[in-house]
C-alpha positions as CSV (number, residue, x, y, z in Angstrom):
1,X,0.0,0.0,0.0
2,X,1.5,3.3,-1.1
3,X,2.0,6.2,1.4
4,X,0.4,9.6,0.7
5,X,2.2,11.5,-1.9
6,X,4.1,14.5,-0.6
7,X,4.5,13.3,3.0
8,X,7.7,11.5,3.8
9,X,7.9,9.4,6.9
10,X,11.7,9.9,7.1
11,X,13.7,13.1,7.7
12,X,16.5,13.7,5.3
13,X,19.7,15.8,5.8
14,X,18.2,18.8,4.2
15,X,15.1,18.7,6.4
16,X,17.3,18.3,9.5
17,X,19.1,21.5,8.4
18,X,15.8,23.3,7.8
19,X,14.6,22.2,11.3
20,X,17.8,23.5,12.9
21,X,17.9,26.8,11.0
22,X,14.2,27.7,11.4
23,X,14.1,26.5,15.1
24,X,17.1,28.7,15.8
25,X,15.3,31.7,14.2
26,X,12.2,31.0,16.2
27,X,14.2,30.8,19.5
28,X,16.1,34.0,18.6
29,X,12.8,35.8,17.9
30,X,11.3,34.7,21.2
31,X,14.4,35.8,23.2
32,X,14.7,39.3,21.6
33,X,12.5,42.3,20.6
34,X,12.9,41.2,17.0
35,X,10.0,38.8,17.5
36,X,7.5,41.7,17.8
37,X,6.3,44.2,15.2
38,X,4.5,47.3,16.5
39,X,1.2,47.8,14.7
40,X,-0.5,50.8,16.4
41,X,-1.1,50.0,20.0
42,X,-0.5,46.3,19.4
43,X,2.8,44.3,19.2
44,X,2.2,41.6,16.6
45,X,4.4,38.5,17.2
46,X,6.2,36.8,14.3
47,X,7.8,34.1,16.5
48,X,5.5,31.4,14.9
49,X,6.3,32.3,11.3
50,X,9.3,29.9,11.0
51,X,7.0,27.1,12.0
52,X,4.6,27.9,9.1
53,X,7.4,28.3,6.6
54,X,9.0,25.0,7.6
55,X,5.7,23.2,7.3
56,X,5.0,24.6,3.8
57,X,8.5,24.0,2.4
58,X,9.3,20.6,4.0
59,X,6.1,19.0,5.1
60,X,4.0,18.4,8.2
61,X,6.6,16.4,10.1
62,X,9.1,19.2,9.8
63,X,6.5,21.7,10.7
64,X,5.4,19.7,13.7
65,X,9.0,19.4,15.0
66,X,9.7,23.1,14.6
67,X,6.4,23.8,16.3
68,X,7.5,21.5,19.1
69,X,10.7,23.4,19.6
70,X,8.9,26.7,19.5
71,X,6.5,25.3,22.2
72,X,9.4,24.0,24.3
73,X,11.0,27.4,24.1
74,X,7.8,29.0,25.5
75,X,7.6,26.3,28.2
76,X,11.2,26.9,29.3
77,X,10.8,30.7,29.3
78,X,7.8,30.3,31.6
79,X,9.9,28.2,34.0
80,X,13.1,30.3,33.9
81,X,11.5,33.8,33.5
82,X,8.4,33.8,35.7
83,X,5.8,36.6,35.2
84,X,2.2,37.1,36.4
85,X,0.9,35.3,33.3
86,X,3.7,32.8,32.6
87,X,2.0,30.1,34.8
88,X,-0.2,29.2,31.8
89,X,2.8,28.3,29.6
90,X,4.1,25.9,32.3
91,X,1.4,23.6,31.0
92,X,2.4,21.8,27.8
93,X,-1.2,21.8,26.6
94,X,-1.0,25.6,26.4
95,X,2.6,26.1,25.4
96,X,3.4,23.1,23.1
97,X,0.2,21.4,21.7
98,X,-1.2,24.4,19.7
99,X,2.3,25.0,18.2
100,X,2.7,21.4,17.0
101,X,-0.9,21.5,15.6
102,X,-0.1,24.7,13.8
103,X,3.0,23.2,12.2
104,X,1.2,20.1,11.0
105,X,-2.1,21.8,9.8
106,X,-0.5,24.7,7.8
107,X,1.1,22.2,5.4
108,X,-2.3,20.8,4.6
109,X,-3.9,24.2,4.3
110,X,-1.2,25.2,1.8
111,X,-1.7,22.0,-0.2
112,X,-5.5,22.4,-0.3
113,X,-5.4,26.1,-1.4
114,X,-2.6,25.5,-3.9
115,X,-4.5,22.6,-5.4
116,X,-7.5,24.9,-6.0
117,X,-5.6,28.1,-7.0
118,X,-2.3,26.9,-8.4
119,X,-0.9,30.1,-7.0
120,X,2.0,30.1,-4.6
121,X,1.4,33.7,-3.3
122,X,-2.3,33.1,-2.5
123,X,-1.5,29.7,-1.0
124,X,1.2,31.2,1.2
125,X,-1.0,34.1,2.3
126,X,-3.8,31.7,3.3
127,X,-1.4,29.4,5.2
128,X,0.3,32.4,6.9
129,X,-3.1,33.9,7.9
130,X,-4.8,30.7,9.1
131,X,-1.6,29.3,10.7
132,X,-1.4,32.5,12.8
133,X,-5.0,32.2,13.7
134,X,-4.5,28.6,14.8
135,X,-1.6,29.6,17.0
136,X,-3.4,32.5,18.6
137,X,-6.8,30.9,19.1
138,X,-5.2,27.5,20.0
139,X,-3.1,29.0,22.8
140,X,-5.9,31.3,24.1
141,X,-8.5,28.6,23.7
142,X,-6.5,26.4,26.0
143,X,-6.1,29.3,28.4
144,X,-9.9,29.8,28.4
145,X,-10.6,26.2,29.0
146,X,-8.0,25.7,31.8
147,X,-7.2,29.1,33.4
148,X,-9.8,31.7,32.3
149,X,-10.5,33.4,35.6
150,X,-6.9,33.1,36.9
151,X,-5.5,34.6,33.7
152,X,-8.0,37.5,33.7
153,X,-7.3,38.2,37.3
154,X,-3.6,38.2,36.7
155,X,-4.0,40.9,34.0
156,X,-6.3,42.9,36.2
157,X,-9.5,42.2,34.2
158,X,-13.1,41.5,35.3
159,X,-13.2,37.8,36.1
160,X,-17.0,37.7,35.6
161,X,-16.5,38.4,31.9
162,X,-13.4,36.2,31.5
163,X,-14.6,34.7,28.2
164,X,-15.2,38.1,26.6
165,X,-11.8,39.4,27.9
166,X,-9.9,36.5,26.4
167,X,-11.8,36.7,23.1
168,X,-11.0,40.4,22.9
169,X,-7.3,39.8,23.4
170,X,-7.5,37.0,20.8
171,X,-9.0,39.4,18.2
172,X,-6.9,42.4,19.1
173,X,-3.6,40.4,18.8
174,X,-4.7,37.6,16.5
175,X,-5.9,39.7,13.5
176,X,-2.8,41.9,13.2
177,X,-0.6,38.8,13.7
178,X,-2.5,36.9,11.0
179,X,-2.1,39.8,8.5
180,X,1.6,40.1,9.2
181,X,1.9,36.3,8.9
182,X,0.1,36.2,5.6
183,X,2.4,38.9,4.1
184,X,5.7,37.5,5.4
185,X,4.9,33.8,4.7
186,X,3.7,34.6,1.2
187,X,6.9,36.5,0.4
188,X,9.3,34.0,1.9
189,X,7.6,31.0,0.4
190,X,7.6,32.5,-3.1
191,X,11.4,32.9,-2.9
192,X,12.0,29.5,-1.4
193,X,9.8,27.6,-3.8
194,X,11.5,29.2,-6.7
195,X,14.9,28.4,-5.4
196,X,14.0,24.7,-5.0
197,X,13.1,24.4,-8.7
């Protein structure tokens, strides 16, 4: 029985190099101000973008591994650099699981859109946008399910409207991040796809 076309079960040397390079970029972005882009009053994060790019270029396994490393970075930061809200990221369900799912799912989003449009730019934009949404709403969705009132209390919000507060944060941060993700991923993927030909 043949395996699904386009998804290799083994990791080759090139994929290992891509994992190392994009994971290093993701870690660097998470440790420095370079991981944030000011958009009006909001700082949009781009720390998740290497995960999306890795998934599109090298497949869901590579995307999932880079997502795992990104999540582990968040997990370790929460342990070593405590803050009023970092307690959430000490739980792997919050810090790691959504990032792995983002890495796997964006590969399939790209494939589905490209199969329909045959356009690298549009496929990259959709993957960057939806991958960013999966990251934001995945993390904050887990926060809502596990720590809603505790999180809202930590940021000084009204705990009686915890759901609305978290949804507002998701929209305020998630939409700018998705727009940035769409633009950056599309541009990078066009260059990388052409260089692989």
